[in-house]
N, C-alpha and C positions, 0 to 999 in steps of 0.2 A: 634689584634684589639679588644679593650674593650670599653664598654659603661659606666662602673662604675669603680671606683678606685680598684687597685689590692687587697688592704687589705680587701675589702668587699667580694672578692671571697674567701678569707681565713676565713672570719668570717661568718659563716652560719646564725647566729642569726641576725647579722646586715643586711644581705641581705634580710631576711624575713621582718624585720622592714621597710627597704627601699621600698620593694615591696608593703607592706600595705600602706605606705605613698603615693607612686605614684598612687596606685589605688584609694585612697581617693581623691587625687587632681584631677584625671581624672573624677571621678563621679561628683565632684562638679563643673565641667566646665572648668578646667585648660586646656589650649590648647597649652602650651609650652612644646616642646620636646627637649631633650638634647642628644647630641652624642659627642664622643671624638675619634679623629683619629690622627695618626702621620702624619707629613708632608711628602712630596715627594712620595706619593702613586701613583701607576700607574693609568692610565685612566680606569675607570670602576671598581675600587676597592670598595668594600662594606663599607658603612659608618654605616648603621643601618637598622633594619627591620622596615621600615616606615609603611607597611601595618598592622603589628601586633600592633604597637603603636597607629595606628588609629582605631584599632578594626575591620579591614577589612581583607578579603581574597585577595591574590595577584591579582586574576582576577577581583576583584571589583574596582581596581584602575582606570582602563580604563572605566568601566561601569558607575562609579559614577563621572567621570570627575575630578579625583584628578590630579593636576598638580602644578608645581612650578611657582610662579609669578616672572617674571624677574624684576630686579631692575635697568636695564639700563647699566650694565657693563658685563664683561665676565662671562658667566654662569659657576660656579665652580662645581655644582652638578646636577644630573639628577635622574629620577625615572626609575627603571628597572621593566617594567610591568609584566615580567614573574616571577621574584622572589619576587617582592614586596619590594625591597630594595632601599634605597637611596645610590647612587653610585657617585663616582667622575666623573666629566665631563672633567677633564684635570689635569695637574700637579698643585699641591698645594704647594707653597713655603711660609712657614711661615714668613721668613725674608722679603719677598716682600710684603706680605699682612699686617703684624703687626710688622713693624720695631721698635725695642726698647720696645715693649709692653711686660709686664710680662706675661700676659694671652692673648692669641689670640682666639677671639671668632668671628665666622661668623654666621650672622643671615640671614635666608631666610623664606619666607612665602609660605605656601602650601594651595591651594584653593581646597575645595571639592564642585564642582559646583552644585550637586543635592541638597545639603543643604545650599549652599551659605555660607559656614563656612570657616574661615581662621584659620590655625594652624601655630603658630610660632615655628620654629626649630632653635635651637642654637647648632652649631658645634664648639667644641673646637679643635683647631689644636695644637697638642703636638709637641714640638721641638725634633729633632734628631740631632745628631752630624754630620751634613752634610757640615759644614763650618770650615775651619782651620783658626786660627788666622793669621792676616796679618798686615804688616806695610805699611802705605801709602808711606813712603820713604824707599826703600830697602837699601839705603846707606845714611849715616849721618856723617857729619863732626862736631866735637866738638873742640873748641879752649879753652885751659886751660893755664892760666898763670903759669909760672914756679914757682912763689912764692905762689901759691895756698896752703892754709893750708890743712893739712890732715883732714880727716873727712868732707871735703867740698863736697857738693852734687851738682851734675849736672843732670838736667832733661833729660831723654831719651825719644825717640819717643814712643807714646802710640800705642799699638797693638789693632786691631779691630777684634771682633768675633761676627758676627750677631746672633749666637745662644744664648740661655739663660740658666740659671741654671748651672748645672754641665757641660753642653756642651759648656758654654761660656769660656772666658779667665779666667784661674785659677792661673797661675804662670809665672814668668819670670826667665830666667837663663842666666848668663853671662859666656862667655867663660873664662877659667882659665887664670890669668895674675898676675903679681907681684905688680901692682900699684893700681888696682881698685877692688872694690867689688860692689855688687848690693843690693839695698834696695828697697822695694816696699811699697809705701804709699797707704792707703785705703781712698778714698774720702767718703764724706757724702752720696753720692748716690750709694756707693758700687763699684765704679770704682777703678781700680788698676793703680797706676802711678809708673813706674820704675824710679829709680834715680841711677846715677853713683856716688859712694862714693870713694873719694881719700884716699887710705890707706897709701900711701908712697909718699913722696915728689918727685916732678918731677924735672928733670934736662934736660933742652933742649939740653945742650951740650952732654949729655949722650945718649939721644934718643929724637928726635924731634917729632916723631909720634908713636902712639900706635894703633894697629888694633885689634878691639874687635868684637865679634859676640854676639848679643842679641837674645835669643830664647824665644818665647812666646808659652805656652802650655795650652790646655784646659783640661777639666776633662772627656771627652767622652771616649767611649770604641769602637774602639781603640782611643788612644790619638792622636790629631792632633796638629801640631806645625807650627810656622812661624818664620822666622829669619830676622834680619836686620844687616847690616854691619856698624860698627861705627869706624870712624877714628878720633883719638884724636890728635889734633895738639897742641903742647906746645908753648905758646906765652910768650912774655915778661910780666912783672908784670902788672896786672890790678886787683886790689883786691876789687872792688865794683861792685855789680850787679844792674841792673835797678830795679825800684820799681814803681808799678801802684798807682795812686792817690786813687783808691778805689778797693776793691776786686771784686765787681759786677757792671755791667753796665746794666741798664734796659731802654727799650724803647717800647712804644705802638704806632703803626702806623696803619692807615686805609689800607684796602687791595687794594684800587684803586689808589695807588701812581703811579706816572709816573716813568719810568725807569731812573736810574741815580740819584734818590733822595737821599740826605745824611740823614742817620738815626741818627748816633751819632759818637762821637770821643773819642777814648780811649787814655789815656796819661800816659806815664811812664818816669821817670827821673833817671839819673845816676849821683851820686856825683863826679864821676871822671871828669877829664878835657881832652880837646882835643879829639882826635879820640876815646879815651877810653870811652868818654861820649856819643858818637853817638849811638842812639838806632834805631833798625829796628823792625817793627811789622809784625806779621804773625799769621795765624790761627794755633793754636796748636791742637785743637780737634774740628772737624766740620763734620757733616754727609754729605752724597752726595747731598741731597735735598737742604740743606743750602748752600753748595758750589756752586750750580747753581743759587742761588738767590742773595747772598750777596758777596760783594768785600771789602777787607780791604786794604787801602793804606798803603804800608810798611813804608813810610816816615812820613806821617801825622797822621796815626792811625784813619783815617776817614772810617767808614763803610757805604757803599751805596748799592743801589739795582742794580743788573744787570739782574734780571728776574722779572716776574710778581708775585705779592703776591696774594694768593687766600686763604681766610679764610676757605673755604669749604674743601680745600685740606690739609692745615696745618695752624693751628691757633697759633702755638707757636714754637719758635726756641730757642735752647740753644747751645751756642758756647763757645769755650775757645780760648783766644788770648794770645800771649806771646810777650814780649819785650826783645830784645837781643842786647847787646852792641858788640863792635868789639872784645872784649876779650872773648866773648862766655858766659858771664854772662847773665842770663835771669830771667824774672819774668812772672807770668801768672795771668790772670783775667778772670772772666766769663762774658759773654754777653747774656742777656735774652731779646728777642724781641717778643712782643705780637702783632699779626695781628688782628686788629679790623674789625668786620663784617660791611659791608655796604649793602644796599638793591640793589644788582646787579643781583639777580636771580629771575626771575618770577616763580610763582608756576607751577609745572608740574602735568598734569592730564593724567592718563593712564587708558584706558578702559580695565579692566581685564575680564569683561563679559558683553555681549551686546546682546539683543534680537531685531532682525530687525522688528518683528511684534508681536502683542499681540491680542488675540481674544477680540472682543468687549464686550463679557459678562464676562470678567475676573473680579474677585472681587476686591474691593478696597485694595490697598497694594500690588498688583502684581509687582514683580520685573521686571524692564526694563533693568537696567544696574548697574554694580558694578564699581565704580571709585576709583582709588588710587591717592590721592592728596599729593604732597610732595613739599617742598620748601627747597632748600639747605642752605638758609640763617639761621641765628640763632636768638633767642629771638623774638622780635616783627617782625623783618624782615622775620622770618620763620613761623609766625602764620598765618594760612590761613583760610579764611571763604569762603564757597561755597553757591551759590544761583542760582535760575532759573530765567531767564529773561522772562518778559511777564506774563500774567495771563493765565497760562496753568494748566490743571488738573493733575499736577504731583508735587511731593515734594521729597526733599532729606532727608535721614535719616542717622544719624551717625551709622556706623557699627563697625568694629574692627580696632583699631589704626587709621590710616589715610584713612580708607576706608569709602566711602559713598555709600548708596543704593538709586538709583533713582526708585521710586515706583509710582503707580497710586494713585491719591487722591480721585477719584470718579470712578464710572462704566462708561466706555467709550461707545459711540454710533457711529458706523461707518456711519450710515445714516446721522448724523449731521456733523461730522468731520471725513473724511476718513484717514487723515494722519496728523502728527505733526512734526514740526521742532523745536527741543528743544535745547536751548543754555544754557549750564551750565558754569557759570563764577566762577573762583577761584581767589581770590584777597588776597594779604598779607596785613599786618598792617604797612609796612615800610613807609618811607617818602622819596620820593613820593611812594605811593603804586603801586605795579605792579600786573597785572592780566593776566589771560589766559582764553580764551573762547574755549569751546569744543562744537561742533555741533553734534547733534544726530538726525537722521531721523528715525521716527517710523511710521510704517503703521499699521492701525487698521484692523485686519483680520475680514472678515465678518462671521457671524453666522446666521443660519436660524431662525431669531427672528421676521420676518414679514410675515404674510400670504398674498397671492394675494388679491387685492382689486378691485372690480368692480366699475367703476365710477357712475353707476346708481343702485338704489335699486332694480329695476326690468326692464325687457325689454318686448316689444310687437312688433309683426310683423304681417303683413297681406299678404295673398297669395290667388290668385284666385284658385278655384277648377279646377280639370282636368289639373293640372300643369304637365309639363314633369318631368320624374324621373331625379334626379341629379341636379335639379336647386338649386341655392343658395337662402336661405331664409333670413338669417340675420347674422350679425357678432357681436360677443360679445368679448370684450377685457378687460383683467384684468391687473393691474400693481402691480409689486412686487418691493419695494424699495431696496431689497437686491441685490447682484451682483453675477455674474458668475452662477454656477449651482443652487444657491439658488434663483435666479431670473428667471430661465428657467421654464416656465409655461406649463403645459399639461392640455388640456381641455377634459372633458368627460361629459356624460349624466348620470344622476341618473336613475337606473332601475325603470321602471313603466310599467303598463299594461293598454292598451286601447282596450276596447271591446274584451277582451280575448286574444289579441295579444300583443307581447312585443313592447315597444316603439322603440326599435332598428330596427324594421321592417318598421317604418314610417320615421324616421329622423336619421341622423348621424351628427357628428361634427368632424371637422378637429382638431386633437389633438394639432397641432402646432399653427394654426392661429385663432381658435375659430369660424370659419365659419360653419354655420349650413346648411346642405343639406337635400333635400327631397329624400327619398328612394322609395317612391310610390306616385302615383297620388291621391290627396285628393278628397274626395267626400263630398260636403257640406251637402248632404242629409244623409250621414252616421254619420258624426260628424262635429260640427261647430267650435270647438276650441280644441287646445292641450295645456296642462299645462306641461311645461318641466322645469326641474331643471338642470342647467348647473353648473358643478363643475370645479373649477380651482385649480390645485395642483402644487406646485413647486417641484423641484428635490432636495431639501435640506435633511438633516439628523437630526432629523426626518422630513418628508415632512409636510408642512402646506397647508391647503386648505380653500376655501370659496365657498359659493353657491350663486346663483342668480336665481330668477324665471323668466322664459320666457314664455310668452303667445303667441301662434300662432293662429290667427283667419283666418278661411277659408271663403273666399268671394264667394258668390253664383254666378254661371254662368247659362245661359239658356241652360241647357243640358238635360232637361227632357220635353218630349212632354206631353200634357195633357192626362190624363188617364180616359177613360169612365167607370164610375161605374154603371150607369143605362142608358139605359137597358143593362144588362149584357148578353153577348153571352153565350148560353148553351155550355157545354163542348163537346157535340156531333156535334157541327157545325151548328145547326139549327138557324133560325132567329125568334125572337118573333113577335107577331102580336098584335097591339093595336086596340081596338074596338071603333069606333066612330058612334053613332046613326045618322040616317039620319035626325032626328028632331033637331040635335044640332044647337044652335044659334051661330052667330059670337062671337068669344072670348071663345068658349067652350074649356076647358082644356082637351086635348087629352092625353098627357103624358108629362113627364119632363125628359130632358136629364141632368144627373148629372155627372160632371167630376171634377177631382182634378188634381193639378200640384204639384209635389214634390219639385219644386223650391220655392223660397220665394220672397217676395217683388213684384216688377213689373213683374218679370219672372213668377209669379204664378197668375197674374191677368188675368182671362179668359173672353173671349167673345164668344157668340154663334151666328151662322148665318145659314140660310138655303142654302145649297149649290146646291141642285138639288131636284126637285119634279116632279112626274109623271103628276101632275095637278097644274101648276103654279097658284099662287094666292089663292089656296084653304086653305093653312096652313101658319102660321107665327111662328117664333121662337123668344123668348125674348132674347135681346142682352146680358143681364147679368144674367138672371135667368135660361135660357135653357128650358123654358116652351114652349111646342108645342100646339098651339091653332088654332081653325078654324078662318080663316080670313073672311069667308062669310058663308052663309047658304048652306047646302048640297042640291044638286039637283038630280033629278032622273037620269039624264044623267051622273052623276059622276060615275066612275067605282067603282066596289066593292072593289078592291085592289088598295091602293095608296102607292107608294114608296117614302120615303123622305130620303135625305142624309143631315145630320146635321154636320157642321164643328165646332169644338171647337179650338180656337186659343189663345195663351198667348201673352203677350206684351213684350217679351224679344227681344234681338237683336242678331241674327235674330230671328223672331218669329217662334215658332213651333206649329203644329196643329195636330188634330186627327179627324177622321170622323166616323160616325155611320149611318148605314142604318136602317130606321124604316119602317115597313110594317103596314099600317093602313087598317083595314077591315071596310068598311062602311056597317053597318047592325044594325038593331034595337035589335036583339036577337041572341043567340048562335045557336038555331035550324036553323035559317035562314042562318047562316054562313055555317052550315053543309050541308044544302040543296044546297047551291050555290058553294060548294067547287070546282066542276068541272069547274066553270066559273071564278075561281080566276086567271087563267092564263091571262096575259095581251096579247094584240095583238102582242106585240113585241116578245112573246115567242111562236108564232104559229109554228115555226120550230120544236118545241118539238114533236108535233104529228107525223110529218114525221119521226123523229128519232125513235119514238116508233114503227112505222111500220117497219122500217129497222131492229130494234132490234128483232121483232117477226120473221121476215124472217131469220135473222142470227141464231137465236136459233133453228129454224126448220132445217136449213142446218147443223148446228153443230150436232144436234141429229142424223141426217141421217148418217153423217160421222162417228160418234161414234159407231152407230150400225154396220156399215160395218167393222169398225176396230175390234170390238169384234168378229165378225164372222171370220175375217181373223186370229185373234189370236187363236181362238179355232181350226181352221183348221190346223194351223201350229203346235199346240201342239199335235193334234191327229196324224199328220204325223210323228212327232219326236218320239212319243210313239211307232208308228208302226215300225219305222226304228230301234229303240233300241231293240225291240223284235226280229227283224230279225238278228241283230248283235249278240245278246245273243245266238240265236239258232245256228249260224255259228261260235261261239267262236270268234266273230268279233275282228277286229284289231283297234278299236277306243278307247280301254280302256286307251291307253296312251296319249290321247288328253289332252291339257292344260285346266286348270280350266277356266270356263266362268262365266260371270256375267248374272244373269237371272232376269227376271221381272215377278212377279206373276200376276195372273188375278185380284186378289183382290187389287193389288197395283195401278190399273188404276182407277182413280176416274172419276166422271161425269164431263164433261167439262162445263156444265152449271148448275147453281142452280137457284132456284126460287128467284126472286128479290122481296124483301119485302119493301114496303113504308109504313111509319107510319104517321098518322095525330094525333096530340095531341092538347088538349085544356087545358090550365093551368088556375087555379082558385086561385092563391096565391096573386092576386091584385084585384083592383076594376074592371079591364077589363080583358077579356079572351085573351090569346095569342094563335094564331093558328100557329103551328110549323110544318114545312115541312122538316123532316130530310133527309140527303143524303141517297140514297139507299146503302145497304150493299151487298157485294158479297164476295164469298169465293175464295181463291187462286185456280187457275186452275192447276198449276203444282204439280206433286206428288213429295214428298220429297224423297231424296236418301235413307233415313232411311227406308221408306215403301218398297222401291224396295228391299232392302237387306233382310227385314223380310218376304216378300212374297215368295210364292213357285215359283221356276223357271218356266218360261213359254217359254222363247225364248233364244236361244244361240246367244248373241249379238257379232257381230264382228267376228264370227267363220264361217267357211265354212261347209255346209251340204253336205255330200257325199252320193251318191247312190251306189248301188251295181256295177254299171258299171263304177264308179270312176268319174262321172261328178259332178262338183261343182255347186250346186244350192244355190245361196246366196239370203238371205232375206234383205230387206231395214233396215238400222239401226233404232233401237227403239228411239234413241235420236232425229232423224229427225222427226219422227212421233209426239213425244211429243212436240217438238218446234212448229210445225204448229198448233197442237191443242191449245197450250197456246196462240198463236197469235190470233186465232179466238175468243177465250174466252175474250181476252183483248179488242178486237175490239167491242165486244158486250156489254162491260161495259158502262152503261149510263154516268158515270162520265167521261170516256174517250171520249165519243161522245160529251161532252161539255154541256149537258143539265142536269137539275135537275130532269127531269122525270115528266111527267104529270100523272094525275090520270087515270088509265085504269081500266078495269073490273077485273084485277088481284090484284089491290091494295085494301086493306080493312082498313079504318080508325079506330083508337081506341083512347079512352080518357084515360088520366092518370093524 
């Protein structure tokens, strides 16, 4: 199997020149590849190394989409992806494919899809001697008049050999005989016509029939032959042969003729008379295709159609007819019939490459489909024009040969038009013109070229304070005109800090729905608004996002009661005293109650009123100012100490209020106040004197109990010391006793301490304040730590043994301490419920 002629293999220099020429043609863009193979190869036989000629590796054939474009008939060749070779796909018979052609060339197109490039391949099929010559008639009878002159020639049947060149018919040979010889005539087209030559006169009475064998041989290796048996019948004298009126008959007919149409009439005449002048017509040389289409009337010489004419299948027929009389004399003539093309084939459109979808951001000129347009008709009937119906953003570009490329004319936008139905029309120039429509559906694939868009430039929402956690605040929604994952939006909040805390501790957003939720209860007094930036991000690649501002306004609720700023209660729990002179006139400003409300608006609008007074009608409070003034003149009968309860109330719903108790001392000067301190107690507190008496009695009782307890402890300690001395003297057996918890004498503190009451006069305002602090007292119970540090005094919970083994148990120390603490607690003036009056133990002091 060779790709170049054999002589180039022998001539090294010629091979080099040919290689340089082929390389130059390849570099300049030549895409025609030529191979040469013999016919009758087995299926899968190698034709040529197509991967090398394409400049590729064998594995790249499949990767780059190299394939053979079918042409609508049996596929003769295939690509071997493993070896990168072009191989035969079936049996190749040159005589079947190229009957009568001197050179048999098969053309195919190879498409490289990644470059969308077409390569033409031309395969020459070389003839081999696979056919022996044969005669259409294996037996032939020739009638020769006995008076036939010597050297007269009689045409013999023509042998057929589908092969060409030296493998075709080369010679004829006649079996040896005494009357006949063989001569071969060469036609203008190279055909060989055998003729029988009479060398010796015939004598019917001597021999009426002669049997000959005609052998046809080709020039192949080995030589193939075919034979025909000829029987020569000797007739009576008939010395004239028929003659045709003209040597060639021509006719041109359209291909759409009906069956049985008469095409032409051949005519031959014989100058003889009678039966010797009767002529019969027959095809002398006709191929198989013509024999299936045409019929010759043997009597009239009329040639008519018996099959359909097809210009695309065969546009020209050449036949040879002969006329023979009854004596066996014959004449021959050629018949040439041309089949004219009519526009009977519509254009064919084959989609060799098609993209079902194209990204919307594809540049202009992106390939959509590759179309192969072909019309089997010829001339104008086979000239095809292609165009796209409608005003669509696509165009057709002429590619290679009959190939057209359907490409985009503009940059597509899926959001405007998501899909297209493209109709490509191929029409010929025949009369009437024929056309073919091809419909192509194209989807525009989405790309993430649109960010999410909020319908509003900004959002605002209002929420009352003290809202429950998890409540929905507002919903924001963005729209993305893209589709699928490019339109899937995820919502999030931009990071921010509010009063030192992260924004995420206050609010959160549902990433799918865009609903904003409160994570904490808002306090209007802490902050009144939140500025939030909501981000909407799609799931495209790369993702696109947009932001929108959201303002959350906290609405005030009446959740704060008024707060009294003045008079301020001292930290030690005492109550301030305001001084009002007895000479004060009605309307005298005693003091002013100052209060604030952390709420706002109506919730912070405060009003003051006198809720309770020890002397009704003596004082009044301003409704909006909180000023405490005398409502009338002070009288001598008015008590020295006046108690006022002032209520401050806001106007919220429901209203909240606060109260403050004011103590007003009615006196003209501070010394007078000090002199009359003992009389400040109101009659309502007369029970305090009784309580003081009870307290003195209780303190005396506790002191006695404490003294007795100390004496008992000392006695017990002396006893234990005495017993330990006895045990040591006798090597006592108590050394193995378990460890005990002891309490030292210095661990027991006094049960009662001196109660100290302080009287203070403040001078930081225009009026003095007389303050009666709560009495202070020390804790009565001794800490466990002091017990552990003190020297052991008593063996708690252990038995005390005497020498006689009798157990002398003392009462537990914990019970003693419990009762001492209870007595001390009972003596506490605050426990008794009184503030304590002034006794001779109390000493006032100024600060």
